[in-house]
N, C-alpha and C positions, 0 to 999 in steps of 0.2 A: 764418164771420166776418161780423160785422155791417157795414152800409155805413159806419158812422161810423169804425170802425177801418180799413176799407179806404181811406176818404178821407184819414185821417191818414197812412197808409202811402204813399199816392199822393203827397201833398204833400211828405213828408220825402224820398222817393226822387227825386222830380223836382227839388226843391231841391238834393239831393246832386249830381246831374249838372250842374245849373246852376252850382254853385260851382266845378266843374271847368273852367268857361270864363270865369270872372269876371276872369282875368288880362288879358282883352282890355279891360276897363273900368277896373281898378284894378292898378297895378303891384304884383307880389308883395313888392317892397321896402317898400311902404306897408302893405299887408294881404295876407297869404298865405292864400288860401282852400282850400289843398290839404287841410288838416286836416279842415275842414268837409266837403269833398268825400268823404273817406274815412269820417269818423265817422258822418255822417248816414246813410250807406248801410250800413256793416258793423256798427256798434255800436247805433245807435238803431233802424233798421229791422230789421236782421238779428237782433240780440239779443232784440228784442221778439217777433219772429216765432218764434224759437227757443223762447221760453217759452210762447207761444200753442199751438204744435205739441206741445210736451212735456206740457203740462197737459191738452190735448185737450178743451177747454171751448168752448162756443158763443160766449162773449164773453171778451174779455180779462180776466183776473183782476185783483184789486187789486194783487198782486205785479207783474204785467205792466205795469200803469199806472204804479206807482211807478218801475219799472225804466226805462220810456220817458222819464219826466220827469227822472229823475237823469242818464240817458244824454245827454239833450239839453243839460242844464246842463253836464255834463262836456265835451261837444263845444264849446260856445260858450266856456266858461272856458279850455279848452286853445287854442282859436283866438285868443282875446284875450290869452293868455299870463298869465292869472291863476292862477299855479301854486299859490299857498297854498291856493286853493279846490279844486284838483284832486287834492290829496293823499289826502283821505278819501273822496271820491265813488266812486273805483274799488273801494275796500274794501267800501262799502255795496252796490254793484252786484254784486260777487263773492259776497257773503253771500246776496243774492237768488237768483242762479244756483245756488249750492250748495244752498239750501233746496229749490229745485225739482228739482234732480238727486237729492238724497237721498230725497225723497219718492217720486219716480217709480221709482228703482232700488232703494230700500229699504235702502241702506247708505252710510255716509259714505265708506267705503274702497271704491275702484273694483275689488273683487276679481274681478267678473264679467269684466273685460277679459282675465284670464288663464285663464278657463274654457273648455274646448273645448265645453261644452254651450251657452254663450251664442252667439246668432247674430251674424253679422258686422254685420247691420243695427243691433242693439241696442249692439254695441260701438262702432260709429261714432257712434251717438247719444249715448251716455255720454261718449265722448271729446270730442265737440263741446261739451258743456256744461262738462266739466272743463277743457278748453283755454281757453274763454272766461273762466272764473273765474280760472285761473292767469294768463292774459294780463292781466287787470284788476289783479291783485295786483302782478304784475311791472311794469306801467306805472306804478303808484304808486311803487315802488322806483326806477324809472328817473328819474321826475321828481325824486325826493328826491336822487338821485345827480347828476343833470345840473344842477339849479338850486341846489342847497344844499350837498351834501356833497362832490362832486367827488372821491370816493374812487377810482373807476375811470375812466380816460381812455384811450379807443380812438377811432380815426377814425370807425368805424361805429357806435359806441355813442352814438346820438342818440335823442331822443324820437320822431322820425318814423319811425325804423327799428322801434321797438318798437310804435308805433301801427299799423303795417301788419299786425302779427300778428293784429289783430282780424278779418282776412279768413279766416284758417284754420278757425275754428269753423264758418263758413258752408259751407266746402268739405266739412267732415266731415258735416254734417247733410245735405248734398246727397248724399253718398255712402251715408248711412244710408237715404235714400228709395230710391236706386237699388238697393241690395242687398235692401231689403224687397220690391221688385217683381220679384225673380228667383225662378224655380222652385226648389224644394227638389231638390237632387241630391247623394245621398250616395255616388255612385260616384266612386272615385279618378280623377283627381287634383282634382276640383272642390272639395271641402272644404279641401284644402291650399292650392289657388289663392286661395280666399276669405280664409283666414287670413293667407296671405302678403301679400295686397293691403293688408289692415288694418295689419299691422305695418310694412311697407315705407313706406306713406304716412305713417303717424304718426311713426315714428322718423326717417324720411328728411327730413321737413320740419324737425324739431327739430335734427337734425344739420346740415342745410343752413343753418339760421339761425345756428348757432354758427360755421360756416365763413365766413358773411358778416361776422360780427362780427370774426373773426380776419383777414379779407381774404385768404383763401388761394384761389389761382386753381384749380389742379388738382383739389382736393377738391370745390370748388363745381361744377365742370363734371361730375365723376364722380357726385356725388349728384343733380344736376339730371337727368343721363342716366338714372339708375336710377329716378327719379321719373316720367320720361317713359315708361319701359317699364312701370311700375306702372299709370299711367293707360291705356296701350294694353291692358294686361291686363284692367282694369276694363271698358273698351269691348267687349273680345272676350267677356267673361262676360255682359255685358248683352245684347249682340246674340244670343248663344246661349241665355241662360236667361231673358231678360226676358219677363215675362207681357205679352201683347198687350192691355194696358189703354190708355186714351187718353193717358196721360201718356208712354208709351214714346217716341214720336217726338220730343217736346219735350225729354225728358231725354237721349236720344241726341244730340240737337243740342247740349245742354249739355256733354256729355262731349267732343264734337268741339271746342267752344270751349276746353276744358281742354287738349286736345291742342295747339291753337294756342298757347296760353298757355305750355305746357311748352316748345315749340320756340322761340318768341320769347324766353323766358327764357334758354335755352341760348345762343342767338345774341347776346343782350345781354352775357352774361358774357364770351363770347369777344371782343366789341368792346371791353368796358370794360377788359380787360387787355391789349389790343394796344398796341404802341409808339406808334402814331399815332392814339390814341383822341381823338375830339372829341365832347364832350358834345352840342353842338347837332346834329351829323350823326347821332348815335345816338338823339336825342330821338324821331323818328317811330316807330322800333322800340319804344322804351320806352313811348310812349303807347299803341301797339297792344297791347303786352303788358298794361298796366294796365287798359285798357278791356275786353279780352276776359276778363280774369280777374273783374273786378267785375261788369260789366253783361252779360257773356255767360255765363260758367259759374255764378257765384254767383247771379245773378238767375234762372237756370233752376231751381235748387234752391228758392229762396225763393218762386217763383211756385207751385210744386207744394205746398209745405207751407203756404202761406197759403190755398190752395183745397182742401186735402185732404178736406174735408167737402162740397164743392160739385160734384164730378165727376159726370157729364161736362160739360166745357166745351170751348171751341174751341181748346185748346192744341195739338191735332193738326193744325190748319189749316196748310196749306203757306204760305198768305199771312202768317199770324202768324209762322211761323218765318223767312220771307224778310224780313219787316219787322224782326225781331230781328237777323238777320245784317247786313242793310243799314245798320241804325242803328249797331250796335256795331263792325262791322268796317270800315265806310267813313265814315259821317258824323261819328262821334265822333272818331277820330283826325285827320281832315282839319279838323274844327271846332276842334280844339285850336290850329291855326295860322291858320285863317281864321274871323273872327267871323260872317260871313254864313252860313257852313255850320253854325257852332255854334248858331245860332238854329234852323235846320231840324233839327239833331240833337236838341235839347231838345224840339221840337214832336213829332217822330217817336217819341222816347222816352216822352213823356207819352201819346201815343196808344197805344203798345204797352202801357204799364202799365195804362191803362184797360181794354184788352182782357183782359189777364192777371187784373186784380182784379175786374172788374165783369161780364164777359161770361157769357152762359149758352148752352147748347147743348141739342140734342135729348136727352131723357132716355132712357137705355137701362137698364132695370131689371137686366138680367143683368150689365152692366158694374158697376153700383153694388153689387150683391150681391157680386160677386167682389172688388171693392176693399175693401168693408167687412170682409169675411172676412180679407183680408190684413192690413189696417192694425190690426184688432182683435187679431189674432195677434201682430203685431210690437210692438204698444204695451203688451202685458201685462208686468208686472214678472217 
């Protein structure tokens, strides 16, 4: 990745986190920056890096540039509530994602998802692209329903609920990277466990989202618990089968963030449906859940795919991992409530991003050769 694209990603991602703290300066009743906070990270940065990783080019392609510009427009138009302008942009973004997916995987129909011969890594990769394109199309339909049609009315059927779905494709591409860096093991039950992980995670999140819309308590807890077990299974597989490349420590750290995200998600559901539920009292837990999901788990995967051609770099450093955890698990949740801490959170996050995007390390030719072999194998259609 060229330094210009790295700089653009750094600015967008840092701005994204900053928007998460702007309620200290501007009341959400005047301007709610939450959408920018989510969109700039998930859709603008995440979607662009997904295209960059899939196309596997040295520079961001024309499609990637157009996607980034349209995604930024969509983010700001949604933030300003200019909904007439946001109806068509998601469809254009979905068309770009689908063209990238079809070219890379060779078919418009995702038949490979149902093939036993397709690796779990490639299944997660294609699911990530497919999920993003479908999410964009559904978001356009949600805007049409919410702002103009009013055909379906549910308490949870809001634009912000649908917009949160842009985080899921980033989770899937992170899973793709993790499974691509596992050793091949055809001995039972490993192949079954990998396939089970793929389907439980994909179907589980979809079903979980439907239960959220229906506002059903017991099913939400059940599916959230199943997803927690699936994440724990992925952690077990990666610890046992993960190849000892430089990314392993950083990605293991990312999965641990996801474990925390799963636990805090279950706890929040239990709180939300309790008789004495108080939103303000539950807000610290909700903020920790959101920050660990976005800037812990998702950032771990994005950091690796953004630098997949640059390894080895200093992602294995204990200091880098400590800075990541200190920023996401401590400074960000506290900074949501205290503006002075928010300033330190943004500064530490910007420093972390600069390390993840721009740092270099001692070159180990054996590591590079091993990684190139792995990635070239998993990237083949």
